[in-house]
All heavy atoms as an XYZ file, in Angstrom:
609
protein
N      50.926     54.904     13.201
C      50.752     56.002     12.332
C      51.814     55.869     11.215
O      52.984     55.495     11.494
C      51.067     57.313     13.102
C      51.009     58.562     12.208
S      51.120     60.095     13.071
C      52.237     59.863     14.294
N      51.502     56.064      9.911
C      52.335     55.941      8.861
C      52.727     57.209      8.116
O      53.720     57.332      7.625
C      51.693     54.899      7.800
O      50.519     55.476      7.438
C      51.523     53.539      8.424
N      51.817     58.280      8.104
C      52.108     59.479      7.361
C      51.637     60.564      8.208
O      50.660     60.563      8.927
C      51.426     59.430      6.009
C      52.032     58.455      5.002
O      53.231     58.390      4.814
O      51.207     57.567      4.619
N      52.279     61.797      7.961
C      51.848     62.978      8.661
C      51.936     64.122      7.629
O      52.862     64.225      6.918
C      52.736     63.334      9.855
C      52.464     64.536     10.585
C      51.172     64.534     11.264
C      53.619     64.859     11.556
N      50.728     64.815      7.556
C      50.731     66.022      6.681
C      50.086     67.138      7.328
O      49.278     67.008      8.173
C      49.647     65.665      5.413
C      49.779     64.430      4.677
C      49.131     63.262      5.222
C      50.610     64.195      3.672
C      49.317     61.998      4.630
C      50.752     63.027      2.922
C      50.063     61.915      3.431
O      50.224     60.737      2.963
N      50.756     68.393      7.082
C      50.224     69.595      7.618
C      49.890     70.575      6.462
O      50.865     70.833      5.790
C      51.130     70.096      8.635
C      51.253     69.156      9.874
C      50.555     71.519      9.154
C      52.203     69.578     10.893
N      48.747     71.065      6.352
C      48.454     72.049      5.215
C      47.294     72.964      5.785
O      46.287     72.559      6.272
C      48.100     71.259      3.975
C      47.858     72.170      2.828
C      47.573     71.420      1.627
O      47.760     70.142      1.463
N      47.050     71.995      0.475
N      47.554     74.242      5.500
C      46.400     75.258      5.758
C      45.869     75.156      7.194
O      44.628     75.165      7.345
C      45.282     75.185      4.709
C      45.865     75.433      3.277
O      46.734     76.170      3.135
N      45.249     74.796      2.380
N      46.620     74.912      8.214
C      46.220     74.773      9.504
C      45.536     73.526      9.875
O      44.859     73.433     10.944
N      45.609     72.480      9.054
C      44.959     71.188      9.335
C      46.148     70.100      9.373
O      46.996     70.101      8.491
C      44.028     70.798      8.261
C      43.552     69.463      8.477
C      42.783     71.857      8.229
N      46.177     69.361     10.386
C      47.080     68.208     10.443
C      46.297     66.940     10.014
O      45.210     66.664     10.584
C      47.543     67.990     11.936
C      48.381     66.800     12.047
S      49.058     66.473     13.765
C      47.608     66.042     14.620
N      46.894     66.113      9.209
C      46.260     64.950      8.763
C      47.339     63.720      9.008
O      48.463     64.033      8.732
C      45.956     64.909      7.206
C      44.788     65.944      6.957
S      44.834     66.265      5.184
C      46.106     67.374      5.007
N      46.831     62.602      9.380
C      47.769     61.557      9.599
C      47.085     60.217      9.338
O      45.884     60.124      9.544
C      48.364     61.564     11.004
C      47.472     61.538     12.138
C      47.117     60.412     12.694
C      46.949     62.707     12.671
C      46.135     60.440     13.837
C      46.072     62.816     13.671
C      45.599     61.604     14.290
N      47.804     59.307      8.762
C      47.306     57.912      8.404
C      47.558     56.989      9.516
O      48.582     57.151     10.293
C      47.872     57.488      7.154
O      47.625     58.246      6.074
N      46.722     55.934      9.693
C      46.910     55.005     10.806
C      47.029     53.566     10.122
O      46.501     53.465      9.078
C      45.781     55.051     11.759
C      45.911     56.348     12.575
C      44.467     54.842     11.104
N      47.588     52.723     10.932
C      47.640     51.321     10.414
C      46.464     50.658     11.136
O      45.980     51.081     12.135
C      48.879     50.695     10.804
C      50.164     51.237     10.154
C      51.482     50.771     10.805
O      51.478     50.159     11.893
O      52.506     50.858     10.164
N      46.080     49.422     10.665
C      44.983     48.734     11.320
C      43.623     48.797     10.544
O      43.642     49.490      9.639
N      42.689     48.144     11.199
C      41.465     48.150     10.646
C      40.677     49.453     10.687
O      40.962     50.259     11.581
N      39.772     49.643      9.789
C      38.934     50.904      9.866
C      37.894     50.773     10.874
O      37.265     49.753     11.150
C      38.348     51.175      8.512
N      37.490     51.938     11.414
C      36.256     51.928     12.397
C      35.041     51.764     11.556
O      34.847     52.002     10.443
C      36.313     53.478     12.936
O      35.037     53.654     13.623
N      34.091     51.195     12.282
C      32.804     50.729     11.660
C      32.011     52.105     11.281
O      31.270     52.006     10.368
C      31.936     50.031     12.599
N      32.337     53.252     11.913
C      31.580     54.384     11.562
C      32.246     55.252     10.392
O      31.686     56.215      9.926
C      31.679     55.400     12.775
O      32.977     55.680     13.205
C      30.885     54.609     14.039
N      33.281     54.758      9.959
C      33.942     55.535      8.825
C      33.176     55.358      7.503
O      32.527     54.432      7.265
C      35.412     54.960      8.463
C      36.348     55.273      9.588
C      36.189     55.685     10.782
C      37.841     55.319      9.350
N      37.305     55.964     11.525
C      38.337     55.677     10.597
C      38.630     54.950      8.387
C      39.673     55.640     10.823
C      39.866     54.992      8.628
C      40.538     55.391      9.916
N      33.261     56.397      6.667
C      32.628     56.413      5.363
C      33.807     56.407      4.381
O      34.480     55.407      4.158
C      31.676     57.542      5.146
O      32.283     58.731      5.509
N      34.143     57.564      3.879
C      35.215     57.725      2.878
C      36.534     57.447      3.490
O      37.424     57.158      2.936
C      35.224     59.164      2.260
N      36.597     57.621      4.788
C      37.800     57.507      5.664
C      38.226     55.987      5.747
O      39.393     55.701      6.015
C      37.631     57.979      7.049
S      37.041     59.588      7.118
N      37.385     55.073      5.434
C      37.551     53.630      5.360
C      38.737     53.303      4.424
O      39.505     52.417      4.582
C      36.419     52.829      5.140
N      38.761     54.148      3.441
C      39.668     53.921      2.222
C      41.024     54.435      2.625
O      42.095     53.835      2.442
C      39.175     54.444      0.936
C      40.265     54.401     -0.199
C      37.846     53.813      0.483
N      40.948     55.744      3.080
C      42.345     56.387      3.432
C      42.943     56.054      4.707
O      44.137     56.190      4.839
C      42.129     57.968      3.330
O      41.205     58.342      4.383
C      41.579     58.434      1.929
N      42.114     55.600      5.623
C      42.586     55.445      7.031
C      43.294     56.577      7.579
O      44.386     56.524      8.192
C      43.539     54.141      7.151
C      42.683     52.927      6.730
C      43.544     51.672      6.975
C      42.742     50.371      6.514
N      43.597     49.317      6.624
N      42.720     57.808      7.273
C      43.383     59.012      7.579
C      42.530     59.945      8.490
O      41.254     59.852      8.428
C      43.687     59.855      6.379
C      44.492     61.092      6.461
C      44.897     61.622      5.217
N      43.818     62.020      4.400
C      43.690     61.832      3.111
N      44.691     61.401      2.369
N      42.626     62.236      2.404
N      43.134     60.503      9.506
C      42.377     61.497     10.450
C      42.849     62.842     10.220
O      44.058     63.110      9.615
C      42.828     61.109     11.883
C      42.058     59.843     12.343
C      42.745     58.649     12.308
C      40.694     59.917     12.884
C      42.152     57.415     12.845
C      40.225     58.804     13.299
C      40.920     57.459     13.413
O      40.303     56.437     13.795
N      41.985     63.831     10.604
C      42.401     65.165     10.392
C      41.900     66.116     11.653
O      40.836     65.750     12.274
C      41.920     65.763      9.161
N      42.654     67.171     12.062
C      42.176     68.022     12.990
C      42.786     69.346     12.650
O      43.971     69.431     12.078
C      42.569     67.560     14.476
O      41.895     68.422     15.301
C      44.024     67.573     14.623
N      42.145     70.449     12.994
C      42.752     71.755     12.777
C      43.786     71.923     13.927
O      43.643     71.418     15.047
C      41.673     72.891     12.822
C      40.847     73.052     14.107
C      41.573     74.008     15.077
O      42.604     74.691     14.750
O      41.067     73.996     16.202
N      44.862     72.667     13.613
C      45.850     72.851     14.753
C      46.192     74.312     14.920
O      47.272     74.640     15.244
C      47.198     72.071     14.407
C      47.753     72.369     12.989
C      46.938     70.521     14.530
C      49.171     71.784     12.789
N      45.262     75.170     14.601
C      45.453     76.621     14.714
C      45.227     77.081     16.334
O      45.917     78.036     16.669
C      44.594     77.401     13.840
O      43.166     77.081     14.001
C      44.930     77.171     12.358
N      44.419     76.390     16.977
C      44.170     76.818     18.359
C      45.175     76.163     19.206
O      45.652     75.128     18.976
C      42.669     76.471     18.734
O      42.530     74.897     18.854
N      45.226     76.743     20.488
C      46.192     76.129     21.386
C      45.777     74.714     21.860
O      46.658     73.888     22.004
C      46.298     77.100     22.674
N      44.500     74.544     21.983
C      43.948     73.198     22.471
C      44.157     72.199     21.315
O      44.621     71.102     21.779
C      42.488     73.396     22.683
N      44.108     72.427     20.056
C      44.275     71.518     19.059
C      45.848     71.259     18.808
O      46.193     70.253     18.338
C      43.601     71.919     17.787
C      42.123     71.888     17.977
S      41.579     70.192     18.216
C      40.185     70.543     19.320
N      46.564     72.246     19.215
C      47.982     72.043     19.057
C      48.471     71.004     20.001
O      49.550     70.354     19.779
C      48.778     73.281     19.285
C      48.617     74.265     18.022
C      49.324     75.609     18.348
O      49.981     75.772     19.222
N      49.036     76.547     17.292
N      47.760     70.715     21.025
C      48.102     69.526     21.946
C      47.981     68.167     21.292
O      48.835     67.235     21.455
C      47.106     69.611     23.186
N      46.980     68.108     20.331
C      46.985     66.866     19.522
C      48.219     66.670     18.696
O      48.828     65.624     18.614
C      45.654     66.977     18.598
C      44.432     66.609     19.137
C      43.279     67.351     18.822
C      44.219     65.457     19.933
C      42.059     67.148     19.391
C      42.916     65.175     20.501
C      41.796     65.946     20.176
O      40.556     65.624     20.576
N      48.582     67.755     18.073
C      49.833     67.833     17.181
C      51.100     67.278     18.078
O      51.741     66.411     17.597
C      50.095     69.178     16.666
C      51.400     69.225     15.882
C      51.475     68.814     14.648
C      52.439     70.000     16.533
C      52.765     68.997     13.958
C      53.669     70.137     15.783
C      53.725     69.588     14.533
O      54.933     69.749     13.900
N      51.130     67.872     19.287
C      52.261     67.517     20.130
C      52.239     66.080     20.550
O      53.216     65.422     20.582
C      52.349     68.476     21.449
O      52.286     69.891     20.955
C      53.500     68.086     22.365
N      50.984     65.649     20.923
C      50.836     64.213     21.303
C      51.279     63.230     20.109
O      51.980     62.217     20.340
C      49.435     63.922     21.708
O      49.142     64.763     22.794
C      49.217     62.526     22.109
N      50.770     63.569     19.014
C      51.007     62.768     17.844
C      52.421     62.644     17.456
O      53.074     61.617     17.252
C      50.113     63.046     16.568
C      50.541     62.437     15.340
C      48.641     62.752     16.907
N      53.114     63.838     17.412
C      54.509     63.867     17.009
C      55.348     63.230     18.157
O      56.365     62.438     17.750
C      54.859     65.391     16.921
C      54.289     66.059     15.600
C      56.421     65.444     16.721
C      54.616     65.395     14.308
N      55.063     63.418     19.331
C      55.885     62.848     20.529
C      55.689     61.286     20.427
O      56.702     60.621     20.613
C      55.310     63.279     21.725
O      55.633     64.662     21.849
N      54.528     60.787     20.152
C      54.363     59.381     20.092
C      55.111     58.710     18.947
O      55.688     57.614     19.043
C      52.841     59.092     19.990
N      55.017     59.353     17.724
C      55.652     58.947     16.583
C      57.181     58.878     16.762
O      57.850     57.851     16.463
C      55.362     59.704     15.343
C      56.023     59.301     14.100
C      55.349     59.746     12.936
C      56.102     59.415     11.490
N      55.976     57.975     11.297
N      57.798     59.990     17.343
C      59.186     59.976     17.640
C      59.646     58.854     18.549
O      60.730     58.259     18.420
C      59.596     61.261     18.145
C      59.614     62.396     17.109
C      60.073     63.566     17.643
N      60.163     64.672     16.596
C      60.300     65.993     16.889
N      60.365     66.345     18.154
N      60.389     66.913     15.875
N      58.805     58.639     19.510
C      59.161     57.587     20.558
C      58.830     56.202     20.146
O      59.130     55.167     20.761
C      58.452     57.887     21.981
N      58.170     55.984     18.964
C      57.786     54.749     18.451
C      56.603     54.163     19.254
O      56.454     52.892     19.233
N      55.852     54.920     20.044
C      54.717     54.405     20.666
C      53.497     54.347     19.920
O      53.242     55.168     18.957
C      54.374     55.360     21.900
C      55.522     55.457     22.975
C      55.029     56.371     24.039
C      56.098     56.331     25.156
N      55.652     57.134     26.233
N      52.612     53.372     20.124
C      51.368     53.261     19.448
C      50.484     54.322     19.856
O      50.552     54.767     21.042
C      50.812     51.960     19.654
C      51.439     51.624     21.037
C      52.773     52.224     21.091
N      49.489     54.840     19.083
C      48.405     55.666     19.443
C      47.194     55.087     19.044
O      47.020     54.463     18.151
C      48.693     57.131     18.974
C      48.493     57.135     17.365
C      49.832     57.674     19.418
C      48.613     58.503     16.770
N      46.049     55.429     19.969
C      44.724     55.079     19.520
C      43.988     56.292     19.230
O      44.007     57.285     20.117
C      43.996     54.238     20.659
C      44.736     52.949     20.904
C      43.934     52.233     22.034
C      44.502     50.790     22.154
N      43.699     50.004     23.154
N      43.323     56.375     18.123
C      42.756     57.558     17.662
C      41.227     57.251     17.563
O      40.895     56.215     17.004
C      43.265     58.043     16.334
C      42.484     59.332     15.970
C      44.724     58.245     16.419
N      40.397     58.109     18.140
C      38.958     57.888     18.167
C      38.360     59.135     17.287
O      38.665     60.154     17.579
C      38.346     57.901     19.450
C      38.894     56.674     20.300
C      40.120     56.672     21.043
C      38.261     55.469     20.296
C      40.589     55.738     21.711
C      38.789     54.382     20.961
C      39.967     54.519     21.656
O      40.472     53.466     22.408
N      37.667     58.673     16.198
C      37.070     59.777     15.319
C      35.723     60.256     15.682
O      35.014     59.449     16.433
N      35.356     61.311     15.129
C      33.964     61.921     15.324
C      32.848     61.184     14.530
O      31.787     61.372     14.618
C      34.011     63.280     14.995
O      34.246     63.588     13.641
N      33.442     60.522     13.390
C      32.433     59.967     12.448
C      32.217     60.817     11.191
O      31.488     60.555     10.357
N      32.783     62.081     11.312
C      32.547     62.988     10.245
C      33.905     63.459      9.659
O      34.912     63.425     10.213
C      31.869     64.359     10.887
N      33.768     63.967      8.373
C      34.807     64.355      7.587
C      34.878     65.908      7.649
O      34.666     66.449      6.604
C      34.829     63.694      6.224
O      36.078     64.020      5.430
N      35.126     66.417      8.689
C      34.903     67.825      8.990
C      36.079     68.755      8.304
O      35.717     69.704      7.765
C      34.939     68.143     10.488
O      33.956     67.455     11.175
C      34.544     69.641     10.827
N      37.273     68.376      8.505
C      38.388     69.255      8.204
C      38.974     69.011      6.785
O      39.488     69.961      6.252
C      39.516     69.204      9.237
C      38.976     69.526     10.517
C      38.766     68.621     11.475
C      38.778     70.795     10.910
C      38.279     68.934     12.783
C      38.167     71.283     12.111
C      38.049     70.269     13.033
O      37.632     70.632     14.335
N      38.966     67.757      6.311
C      39.490     67.466      5.010
C      38.751     66.226      4.404
O      38.468     65.270      5.041
C      40.939     67.081      5.164
C      41.836     67.282      4.005
C      41.995     66.386      2.960
C      42.490     68.424      3.596
N      42.878     66.973      2.053
C      43.137     68.287      2.437
C      42.628     69.669      4.241
C      43.926     69.155      1.918
C      43.462     70.716      3.693
C      44.049     70.363      2.490
N      38.503     66.307      3.105
C      37.660     65.258      2.509
C      38.430     64.061      2.674
O      39.487     63.908      2.355
C      37.342     65.611      1.062
O      36.638     66.826      1.026
C      36.500     64.522      0.367
N      37.717     62.904      3.052
C      38.231     61.607      3.073
C      39.100     61.342      4.368
O      39.798     60.309      4.495
N      39.041     62.302      5.305
C      39.784     62.213      6.618
C      38.895     62.489      7.736
O      38.145     63.474      7.962
C      40.834     63.256      6.656
O      41.771     63.106      5.514
N      38.759     61.508      8.737
C      37.850     61.552      9.769
C      38.382     62.573     10.842
O      39.542     62.608     11.234
C      37.619     60.253     10.368
C      36.615     60.250     11.449
C      36.172     58.886     11.951
O      36.558     57.823     11.426
O      35.321     58.726     12.811
N      37.506     63.381     11.319
C      37.756     64.422     12.329
C      38.179     63.597     13.623
O      37.515     62.766     14.069
C      36.784     65.440     12.567
N      39.171     64.086     14.325
C      39.603     63.432     15.483
C      38.724     63.846     16.646
O      38.366     64.996     16.812
C      41.099     63.969     15.881
C      41.523     63.450     17.236
C      42.103     63.494     14.813
N      38.300     62.881     17.480
C      37.567     63.128     18.623
C      38.414     63.261     19.886
O      38.385     64.204     20.583
C      36.432     62.126     18.793
C      35.468     62.400     19.962
C      34.375     61.385     19.875
C      33.171     61.674     20.995
N      32.211     60.706     20.970
N      39.214     62.230     19.949
C      40.293     62.225     20.951
C      41.463     61.234     20.647
O      41.243     60.359     19.856
C      39.789     62.099     22.353
C      39.197     60.702     22.751
C      39.864     59.645     23.265
C      37.794     60.527     22.515
C      39.193     58.512     23.616
C      37.154     59.381     22.879
C      37.887     58.339     23.333
O      37.323     57.067     23.647
N      42.543     61.371     21.318
C      43.694     60.564     21.102
C      44.163     59.945     22.458
O      44.047     60.602     23.482
C      44.848     61.363     20.542
C      44.549     61.859     19.126
C      46.078     60.476     20.519
C      45.562     62.777     18.535
N      44.496     58.693     22.460
C      44.969     57.983     23.626
C      46.209     57.366     23.279
O      46.487     56.498     22.314
C      43.885     56.816     24.089
C      44.322     55.963     25.083
N      44.377     54.594     25.034
C      44.884     56.325     26.416
C      44.908     54.118     26.161
N      45.224     55.095     26.948
N      47.211     57.638     24.065
C      48.632     57.014     24.129
C      48.651     56.051     25.206
O      48.873     56.484     26.358
C      49.696     58.134     24.052
C      51.156     57.327     23.949
C      49.596     59.124     22.895
N      48.666     54.713     24.927
C      48.655     53.731     26.071
C      49.966     53.626     26.701
O      50.995     54.057     26.148
C      48.362     52.388     25.442
C      48.153     52.613     23.973
C      48.507     54.157     23.698
């Protein structure tokens, strides 16, 4: 993860590495987004922040849609190996 942005209840973050084959506009930005206003989605926020602070890699799987922010793929789930 290279960048983290939070705006209007949406968390966006950029990733390193190759783009997913299902990406469209996200292939350029390599950015994911999820809303973080609900308790369930705040778990994504906590996971991403904890992994970044610990220097751990994260694997992010997207939904294939740019639901929350233009050019940012919506998060389907996150895996911290």
